[in-house]
C-alpha positions in Angstrom: 138.2 143.2 -143.4 140.3 146.3 -143.5 139.5 148.9 -140.9 136.6 147.2 -139.1 136.8 150.0 -136.6 135.6 152.6 -139.0 132.1 154.1 -138.5 129.3 152.8 -140.7 128.1 156.4 -141.1 125.0 156.5 -139.0 126.2 158.4 -135.9 122.8 159.5 -134.7 122.0 163.0 -136.2 125.0 162.8 -138.5 123.0 160.6 -140.9 120.3 163.3 -141.1 122.6 166.3 -141.3 125.0 164.7 -143.8 123.1 162.1 -145.7 125.4 161.9 -148.7 128.5 161.4 -146.5 126.6 158.9 -144.3 125.5 156.9 -147.3 129.0 156.9 -148.8 130.4 155.7 -145.4 127.8 152.9 -145.2 128.5 151.8 -148.8 132.3 151.8 -148.1 131.7 149.5 -145.1 129.4 147.2 -147.1 131.9 147.0 -150.0 134.5 145.9 -147.5 132.1 143.3 -146.2 131.4 142.0 -149.7 135.1 141.8 -150.4 135.4 139.3 -147.6 132.7 137.0 -149.0 130.7 137.3 -145.7 126.9 137.2 -146.0 126.2 138.3 -142.4 127.0 141.5 -140.4 126.8 141.0 -136.6 126.8 144.0 -134.3 125.6 145.1 -130.9 124.8 148.6 -132.2 121.2 148.9 -133.4 121.9 152.1 -135.2 124.6 150.5 -137.3 122.4 147.5 -138.0 119.5 149.7 -139.2 121.7 151.9 -141.3 123.5 149.1 -143.0 120.3 147.1 -143.3 118.7 150.0 -145.2 121.7 150.3 -147.5 121.7 146.5 -148.1 118.1 146.5 -149.0 118.5 149.6 -151.3 121.5 148.0 -153.1 119.9 144.5 -153.2 123.0 142.9 -151.6 123.2 139.3 -150.5 124.0 140.2 -146.9 121.9 140.2 -143.8 122.3 141.9 -140.4 121.9 140.4 -137.0 122.2 141.7 -133.5 124.7 139.7 -131.4 121.9 138.6 -129.0 120.1 137.0 -132.0 123.2 135.2 -133.0 123.7 133.9 -129.5 120.1 132.8 -129.2 120.3 130.9 -132.5 123.3 129.1 -131.2 121.5 128.2 -128.0 118.5 126.9 -129.9 120.6 124.9 -132.3 122.5 123.2 -129.5 119.3 122.5 -127.5 120.5 124.3 -124.4 
């Protein structure tokens, strides 16, 4: 994915103060995810996950979000450890 380091657009109060820019940033990030063919976004940042999750739902995209701890827990459960 090009520029995975770019902000998703949430940034705390930024999303409230600049909703149009925040939405555009999230959509740019989600478009980049879609271009990879991925169907899962994993992050440790709850703000990013909530923001992207909201845009995913609004756009009806076939992507889900997951906190890194959830992903690790799934791996532990699947491996029976």
